[in-house]
N, C-alpha and C positions, 0 to 999 in steps of 0.2 A: 720631063717633069723632075723636079728636084725639091726635096724637103727634108728637114731634120728637126728633131726635138732637141732643144738646147737647155742644158742644166749647168748651174754653178755647183761644183762639188768641192768638198774639203776632204782630203785623205790624210791618213797617218801612216808613217813608216815606223816599224818596230823590228829592226833587224836583230837577228841572233848574234850574240857575242860582239855587239857594237852599239854605239849610241850615235844619234844624230840630233843636231840642233840647228834649226827648228825641226820638230818631228811632224808638224802639220803643214800642209800646203794646199793652196786653192788653185783650181783650174776650171776650164770649161769642157764639158762633155757634150758631144753631139752624137745623137743616136739617129741614124738614117731612118726616115719614115717609109714604111712599106707602101707599095702602090695601093691605092684604094681598092678594096675588094679582095686583095691578095692576103695570104696568110700573114698575120701580124698587123694588119691595118688598123685594128681596134686598140692599139697601144694607148691612144689618148683616152679611150673609155675605161680601160683597165687600170691606168696608172694616175690619171689626173682628175681633179674636181675643182671647178671654179678657178682654174689657173694655178692650182697648187698641187703638189704631190699628194695623192690620196692616202697612201700607206707608206709612211717614211721608212720604217724598218725593212719592208720588202723591197722598196726601191734601192735602199743603200746596199742590200745584198746583191741585187742585180747589177748595180754600178760597180761594186767591189769585184764581182766576177768578171765584168768586162775590162776593168782596169788592172786587175791583179794586185791591188792594194786595198787596205781597209778604208772604205769611205765612211766618214763619221758625220757628214752633213751634206745635204743636197737640197737645192731649190730649183724649181722649174723657172725658166726664163722666157722661152718662146717656142712656138712652132715657126721656124724659119722656112719659107716656102716661095715658090714661084706661082704665078697666077694659074698656070696649067694644072698644077697639083691641087691647088685650092679648089678650082672648079671641079676637078674629078672627085675630090673628097666630098664636096657638098652634094654632088649628084649621087654618090654612093650612099651617103647618109639619107638623103631625101627619098631614095628608093625603098627604105625600110625604117620609117620613123617610129613604128611601134617598138622596134628594138631599143630605142632610146627614150621611150615614153615622152615624146615631144611632138610639137605641131609643125615645126619647120627645121631645116638644116641649120639656119642661123641660131635658133634656140639651142640646138645640140652643141654647136661650136662654142657658144658662150657658156653653156652649162659645164663643159669639160675644160675648155681652154681659156676661159675668161676673156680678157682683151689682149691676149698674148699671141696673136697671129700676126706675123710680120711678113708681108709680101715683098720680095725683092725681084728686081728685073734680071 
């Protein structure tokens, strides 16, 4: 199984005793998705809402820590996954729908990920 959360991020460089031009750069950040049921698997619930980042400042801090530069903007692009991971994710969600206040795994996926799930072979 293979899956990653994909974000577009803009970061800024602010070196000591030097200048850079441009000082902002855009890149793609992929955060590996934890196995469904394993520690960290609820990343989507904790960070996303309707296919958008739920708490921008908190996510920018997380991205800054991971990249080692100041992230000034970030946008969620997709959960890039294979079918095996998506099947495991929906089974894990379906096993505890009360946790998500939902009636189906599809409702949960749409509630947090919007239409941004892309299955790749």
